[in-house]
N, C-alpha and C positions, 0 to 999 in steps of 0.2 A: 616676572618674566612670562611673556605671552605663551611660549611653548609649553611651560609647566602648567599654566592655566588650562590650555587646551587638553593636555593629557589628563588632568583632573576631571575635566568635563566629560571626556570619553569614558573614563572609568565609572563616573557616576551614572552616565547614560546606560552603560552595560549592566550595571546593577539593577536599574529600573526595568530594562528589557527582559531580564531573567524572570521577573514576576508577571510578565504579560503573555497572552497566548502567542504562539508562533505561526509562521507561514510554513506549511509542510514543504520539505525539499524534494519529496518523491511524488510520483504519480499515484494518487490514492484511488485509482480505478474508476473514475467517472469521466466520460467524454460527453456528458449531457450538457450541451451548450447550444445557444442560438448563433447562427452564422448567416450572413447575407453577402453574397458575391455580386459585384456590380459589373455590368457589361461596359465595354468601351464607350458606348453612347451615354452612360450615366455618370461618367467621371471625366477627368482631364489629367494632363501630366502632373499637375500639382495635387492630385488626389482629392480634389474638392467635390463634395457631394451634398445633397440635401435629403437626409434620411431621418425619419422620425419613428420612434418607438413610443407607444402610449400604453400605460397600465391603468385600467379603469375599474372602479368598483361602484356598487349600487347607490349607497347613501353617502351624503357629504360627511367627511371625517376630518379631524384635525391631524395633519401630518407634521411631525417634528424632526424626522430624520430619513434620508434616502441614501441607499448604498448601491453601488454598481460593483459586482464581483467579476474580475477578469476570467476569461477562459484560459486553459493551458493545453499545450499540445507537445507530444514527444517527437523529437526529430532524431536523426542519426547522430547529431552532435550534442544532444541533450534536450532538456525541457525548456520550451518557451513559456514563461510564466505569465506573459501578458499577450497571449496569442490573439491577434485581431483587435486589440483594445484601441478605441478611436484616438486619434491625435488631438483633435479639437471637438468639443461638444458642449452643449448647454443643457441645463435642467430647469424645468418650469413646472409649477403646479397648475392644474386645470380647475378653475373655479366652477361652482354649480351652474353659472350662466354660460359655460363653455369658453370664457375668456381665459387667457393664460397669464400667470404671474411668474416672471423670471426670478430665480433664486440663486443660481450659480453658473459660472462658466469656467471651463478647464481648457488650457492650451498647452501645446508642446508636451503631451504626456509621454511620448516615446523618449524624451530627453530628461524625464524626471529621474533624479539620481538614485532614489531608493525604491521606487515602485517596482516590486518584484512579486506579483501575485496578490498584493494587498487590495482590499476593497477600497474604493474611492467614495468618500462620504460627503454629502451636502446637507446643510441644515438651513431651513428658512430663518430669516432674521426674527420674524414674528410668526409663530405657528398660526396657520389659517385653515379654514374649512376648504376642502377640495373633493372632487370626485375622481381624481386621477393625477398621474404624473406624466410629463412629456420629456423624453430625451431626444434632443436634436443633434445629430452628428453632422458636422460641417467639413471635416477633413479626416481621411483614413490614415492609418499608421503606415510608415514607410515599410517596404518589403524587407524581409530578412535577407541577409547576404547569401547569395546563391539561390534564392527562391525566385519563382516566376514573378514578373512585374504585373501585379494585379491589385485591384482595390477591393477590400472586403472589411466587414465589421463582425466581430465575434464577442459575445458576452455570455458568461455562465449564469448569472442571476441578477435580478433587480429586486431590492427589498425596500418597502415603503412602510415606515413604522408610525403608528399612533400609540405612544407609550410603548408597551411591550408587544403589542399586536402588530404583526406583519400583514398589512392590508392587501399586499400584492398576492399573497398565497391564495386568497379567495377571489381574486380579480380576473380580468380577461385582458388579452394582449391585442393591440391593433398596430399594424405596420403601415406607414405612409411612405411609399417610395415610388417615384415615377420610373417608367421604362420596364424592361424585361428582367424578371428575376432569374438569376443564373444558379440559385442555390439548390443543392440536393435536398430532397424532401425530408430526410431524416434529421436535419437541423431545424426543427420547427420552433415557431415563436413561443409555444406553450412551455418550452424548456427554460424560459426566462423566469418562470414562477413555480417550478416544480420542487423547490427546496433542496436541490442537489447542487453542491459546489465542489471545486477541487480543494477546499480548505479543510476538509475532514470534519471531525466532531467539534462542537462548541465547548472546548476545554480550556481551563486555566491551570498553569503549572502549580503543583503542590509545593509548599515551602520545604517539605522533607524529601522532595524528589518524586520519582514515579510511584504510583500506587503499588502496594504489594499484592493486592487481590485485584484481578483485572477482568472478572466476569466468570461465567460458567460455560462449560462445554461438555457435550455428551461423549460417549465412546464412539468409535468409528462404526459407520453403517455401510454395508456393501451395496445397498440399493438406495434410491432416493425416496422410496415409499417407506415411511416410518411414522408410526403414531406415538408421539412423545408428549406428555402433558406436564406443564409447570403450573403450580398452584400458588397464588399469593393470598395470604390472610391479612386483610387490612386492619384487623383488630376490632373493628366495629363496622356496622352497616354504613356505607357512604353512598352519596349520589355521584355517579361517575358518568363520563360521556366521551372519554378519549383514551387512546393507547399510543405510546411512542416507544419504538424499539431502536436500540443502539447496537450496531454490529460490534462483534469482537474483533480483535486485531492480533495476528500472529506473524512474526517475522519469518515467514516460510516461503520457499520458492514455489510451493504447490498451491497455497491458498490464494483465493481471489478476494478483492476488497468487497466488503459487505458479507464477509465470511460468516457462516453459521446461521444467518437469518432464514426463517422458514419460507419456502417457496409458496406454500399454501397452508392455511391454518384456520382454526375455529376458536373464537373467544366466547366463553360462557361465564355465567355467574350463578352462585348458589348461596344459601344461608348457612350451610354446613358443608364439611368436606364430602359427605356422602349423600347430601340432599339433592333434590331435583335441580337440574341445571337449566338455566334460561339462556337462550342465544342472544349475545350482545352484538357480535360481528361475525358474519359467515363469509370467509374468503376461501372456502374449499374449492370453488370453481374459478377463482381469480388469482393470478400470479402476482406476488409481491414484486414491485419493479426493482431492477438491478440499478442501484444508484450509488455504487461504490461505498466508500467509508463515510456515509452520511446517515443521520437518523431518519427513520421513516415513520410518519404519523398517520393515525386513522381516527375518524370521528364516528360516533354512533349515537342513537337516541338515548337520552338520559335515563338511567336506571339505578335502583338501589341494589347494593351488593356488599357483602363482606368478603366472600371468597371469589376470586377471579381465576379462571382456568384458561391457560393458553395451550391449545393442543395443535401440534404440527401434524399435517397429513401428508406433506411431501417436502423433501429437502432439496436444496440446490446441490447438484452433483456435476461440477463443471468438467470433470475428466473421467473417462471410462475406467481408468486404472486407479484413480485416487478415491478413497472413501468419502462418504458424506458425513456431516456433523450438524447438530443443532447447538447453537451457542449465541450468547449475547454478552455485551459488556454492561448493559443496564436495561431494565424494563420499567417504564413509567406508566402508571395508571393516573388519568387526569380527571379532575372535576373542574370544568371550564379550562382555565390555564394553570390551575394549581396542581402540583404533584402530590398525590395522597398515598403513594405506595412506599415512600421513604421509610426504611426500617421495618417493613412488613416481614412476616414470617414466610419463608420460601420452602416449598416442597418440590423436589425434582424427581424425574421418573427413574433415576438410577441411584443406587446407594454409593455415590461418589461425593465425598465431602471435599476437603482441601486437597487438591491435586497439583503437583508442581507443573508449571507452564514452561518458562525459560528463565535462565539466570535465577534471581531470587524471587520472581513473581509466581503466583499460584492462581488456579481456578477454584472458586468457591461459590455455592448457591447464594449465600448471603450477600455477596458482592453485587448481585443483580439489583439490589435496592439500597445501595450505600451512597448514591449520588456522585459516584466517580466513574469516569470512563477509563480506557486502557492507558491514558497518559496524564490524567489530571482530574481536576474538579469540573463537573458539568455545570455550565452556567447558562442563563437565558441568552437567546440568540442576539437580542438587542445589546445586552452588556458585552457579549463577545465581539460584535461588530465595532462597538465604540472603543474597546481595548485594542483591537487590531488597527483602528484609525490612529490611536495614540502611538502604537508601535511605529506606524509609518512616519509620524511627525518626529519621533525620537530618532529613528534611523536616518531621517533626512538631516537632522541636526548633527548626528554623529558623522555622517558622510562629509558635511561641510567642515567640521572640526578636523577630520582626518586630512582633507585637502589642504586646509590652511597650515596644518602641522607639517605636511609634506612640502609645502611651499617654503616654509621657514628652513627646513632641513636642506632644501635645494640651494637656498641662498647661502647657507653656511658652507655647503660643499663648494660652491663657486668661489667663496672667499678663500678656500684652502687650495685652489688650483695652483697658485704660484708656488706654495710650499711643496706640493706634490711634484710639480714640474722639475723642482730642484733635484729630485731623486734620479733624474736622468735616464740613461740608456737602459739600466737594469729593469725599470718598470715598463718601459716601452717593449723590451724583449718579452717580458712576461705577458703583457697585454696582447702581443702578437701570437704567443703560443696558446693561451687559454682558449680562444675560439676554435682553433683546430682540434684541440684536445676534447672540448665539449662536443663538437660535431662528430668526432670519431666515436665517442662514448654513446651519443644519441643514436647513431646508425647501428651500433652494436646492440643496444637495447631493443630497437625496432626489429632487428633480425631475430633476436631471441624470442620476442613476442610472437612473430610470425611462425617460427618453428614450433612454439608451444601450442598455438591455435591449431596448426596443421596436424600435430601429433594427437591432440585431443579429439579432433574431428575424425581422424583416421581410426583411432582406437575404439571410440565409443559410438560413432555414427556410421562409419564405413561398412562395418560388418552387417549392421541392420539393413542398410540400403541394398547390400548384396543379397541378403536373405529375401527381401521384398522382390528383387528382380528375379531370383530363381523361382520363388513360389508363384509369382504371376505367370511365368512361363509354363509351369506345371498346370496351373488352373486353366490356362487357355487351351490346353490339350485335353482336359477332362470334361465330360458332360456334367458330372456331379462334382462341383468344385467348392462346396460350402466350407469344408475343413480348411482348404488352402486360403480362401478369402477371409475366414475368421483369423487365421494366423497372420495374414498380411495386415489386417486391421490392428491386431495386437502389437506387431513389430513396429508398425508405423507410429502407433501411440507412444511406444517406448522411445522411438527416435525423437519425437517431439519433446519428450521429457528430457532426453539427453542433451538436446540443443539448448533447452531452457536452463539446465544445470550449468552447462559450459558458459553460456552468456552471463549467468548470475555470478559464477565464480570469477570470470574475467573482469566484471564490473562490480566489485563489492561496494556496499554502502556502510560507512562506519556507523551511522546512526541506527542501522538495522542489522548489524552483524549478529548472528545467532550462535548459541552454544553448539558445539560440535555434536553432542548427543542428540539435540533436537534435529540437526541436519541429517544424521544417520537414521533417526526414526522416520522422517519424511520419505527418504529414499527407500527404506525397507517397506514402508506401507505401499508405495507406488509399485515396486518390483515384485513383492511377494503376495500382497493381498489378491492380485489377479489369479494366483495359483491356489484354487480352493483346496487342493490336496496337501498344501504345505501350511503347517502351524509354526509360528515363529514368535520369539520374544527377544527383547533387548533390555539390558540392564547396565547400570553404570555406577561407579563409586563417586561420581560428581555430576553436577547439573549445569554449572555456569561457566565451563571452560570454553574460551574462544581461541582459535588458531589464527596465525598470520595468513595472508593471502595464498602464498605458495603452498604451505603445509595443508591448508584447508582444501585447496584444489586437488593436490595429489592424493590426499587421504580419501576424498570423496570419490575420485575416479577409481582408486584401488578398491574401495568398498563396493561400488557398482559392478566392477568387473567380476569380483568374487560372487556376488549374488546372481549375476547373469550366468556364470558357469554352473551354479547350483541348479538354477531353473532349467537349463538346457541339457545338462549331462548327468545329474546326480541321482534322479528318481528319489529324492529325499522326501520324507513326510514331516520332518521336524528340523528347524534351524534355530540355534541358540547363539546370540550375539552378546558379547561382553566387552565393556570399555573400562579399563582400570589403570592404576598406577603400579609400576614395579621400579622402586627407587625413583630416579629422575626420569625414567622412560614412561611413555604412554604405551599401553598394551591393548591391542584390539584382537580378540579371539572370535573366530567364526567356526562353529561346529555344525555338521549335518550328519544325519543317519542314513545317508544314501549308499550307492553301490561301491564307492571308494575308487581309488586310482591304483592300478597295478604298479608294482615296484619298477619294472623295466620302463614303463611309460613315464613314470615320475622322474626318472633319471635323465630323460632326454632334455636337451637345452630348450627345445621349442615348447615343452609343456609348461603352462602357466607363465609364459614369457612376459605378457603384458603386466601381470601381477608383480612379477619380480622387478620389472623396470620401474613401476610406481614405488615399490618399497625402496629401491636404490635412490630414487629422486628425493625421497623423504630422509635419506641418510640412515635408514633403519635396517633391521635384520628380519628375515622371513623364515619361519619354520613351518613345514608342511608334514603332517603325520596322517598317513592313509594306507589302507590295505583293502583289497576286494571284499565287499560285504560288510565292512566295519565302519563305513563313513569316512569323512575327512575332517581334520582339524587344521585350520590355518591361523597362525599367530604372527602378528606384526608388532615389532617393538621399534620405537623411535623417540627421540628427544625433541619435544615441541619448543618453539621459540617465543611463545607469548604467555603472560601470567594468567592465573585463574584462581578459583577458590572451590572448596569441596562442599558437597551437600549429600543428603541421603540418597541411596539408590532407589529407583522406581522402575516399574514395568510399564511399557507402552500398552494402552488398552487395545486388545485384539478385537477385530470386528466379529460380532456374534453371527 
C-alpha cells in the first residue's frame, strides 16, 4: 500500500536526519551579511537584475565545492531564514585566462519547499583549476508579505573549497553592478568571506545526546579589565601556526552570542610553565570581532612550542549591570590545518574544576580540548557543509512524501463524504456551532494576553519610568546633578532588562528553556551585583527543574519585585536566596539583614501588594517575617506544574 510505504520512508528519513547537523531555529547573534539594494532604474516589475559577485584568489586552485549561505533577519512576525536570497542565479568558475566555466544554475529558490536557512551547494562535474568563482544573480526574491516592494540581494557567506581548504577566506570580493548603489555602508562585500554565518558552530549531534561537559567559564567579573591566563600543555614541542576559539553557549536572557570570548588578548609560548614566554600573537590593541556564535580564527608565524598561554586583557561586557566572564566551548591550537591541542593538559586561572552549568551539563577545563562544542562533535567546515546539503536533500524528499501522503488522505476523506452526509442535521448543527465557539475562545485568550502584558509592563516597567521622570526633573533644577544622572542611568538600564525579561517570558523557546535556578541566578546577578554594598548567595536542592510558561513568568516577576524592594528600601548588606522542596511544593526563601518592616506597616493591604498578587497567581502561599532592625524573610510556597529531577546544591560564583 502506497500510504504505508510513504510512512516508512518518512520514519527512515527522520532517523537519518537525527544524525546530521541541524539548522538553528534561533537568531545566533550575527547580522554580518552582505546586502545590495537596487534602485528602480536597476530593476523592473519582474525583479530582473544583472548583478555579479566574484570571489578571487591569487594562484590557480582546483575547486570541487561551492556553497552559498543565506542571510537571516528577525521581523516582528519571526525570523526570515532566507532573507534576500536570490530567486534565480548561476554559478561559474573563473579560469586563469579570465574566461568563465558555467557549473550550476538555480531557479525559483523562493518556492523551494525545504530551503530554510540551508546552504545551497554546487559541485563542478569535473574539478578544474580556477582563480575565482562568479555568482550571477538574474532575478531577486519576491518581497515578504507586508514589506516594501523593493529589489535586493542578501547573502551571509560564500565558501569555495579545494579539499578542506576554503579558498574564499583568503580571497577578495569584487562586485559588478550597473547603476547607483542604494546599500548602507555597513553591509560590506567583505562580510561574504569573514567566516561568520547564522548557522552557528560546525557541530554534528552525538549518538548519546548533548555533551555533558560544554566548556569552561570563569567566575563573574565586575569590570571588563581582567588578566586571566589559560595554559595548554601539548605534551611535546610542536610547530604551530594558528589559533581557533569556539564561543560558549548559555541559554540565558542576559548573555550575548559569542559569550565569553576575550575582547583583547595575548598568545605566548614557552618550553616550561615558568619559562620565558615568546609572543606568538599580540591582540592587546585589537578587538576580537563580534561574530555571534561562530568560531574565530587567527594565524601567526610558525613557531615551536610545548606550552601555549592565552592571556585575556579585556573582556566583553555588553551591559553595565551584568558581570563579565571569560569562557570557551573549545580552544584549538593548529599546525597548518591540523588540530594539535586535542587531549592537552589544561591549567585555568581559577581553582574551579567541574562546575554545574544547567540541567545535567557542567563546565570543566578539560572540555576545552575534547573536540566537542556545546551541542555536539566539532567537525571540519567542509564536512559540515556537505552534511547540511544532505539534510536539505532529505528534508526535500520528506516534504514530498508528506505532501503525497496528505493527498492520499484527502482522497480517502472525499470518498467518505457520502457516508458523512448521511449523518444529517446533527453534524451540520455541530459544524455551525464550533466556529462560533472557537472564535469566542480565541477572543478570550487574546484579551487575557493583552491584560497580562499590560500588568507586567505596569508592575515592572511603569515604576522605573516614573522614577526616571522624577529624577530628570530634579536634575534639571540642580547645577550639580551627577548623582541624579547616575541614578537615571541605573534605573534606565534596569528598565531595559525588565523589558527583555518580559519579552523573553512571553516568547519562550522550547529548545532553549532553562532551569529555574539558572534563571534566578541571572536576575540576581543583574539586580544585586550593581549594589557593591550587598553580598548575596543563591543555593538550590536541584539544578535542572524547568517550569511551565505561566509559572516561570509569575515566579520570575515575583523574584524581581522582591529584589527591587531590597535594593530600594532595606539598607541590607547580605541577601540569602534558597530554592528547595517541601513535600510537593516548591519553596523560595529570600532573607536580608536590612532595617525590616514595622508591624503596623506590614499589616496594611498596600504593603507588598505586587508580591502578594504574584504569589496568588502562582496559586501559592506567602509568609513574611520581619521586624525593625532584624531584617526580612519572605517565603513563597507553590506547587509547580512541570516535571524535573534533582541534583546537588551549588553556590553561584560571586564577583570578586
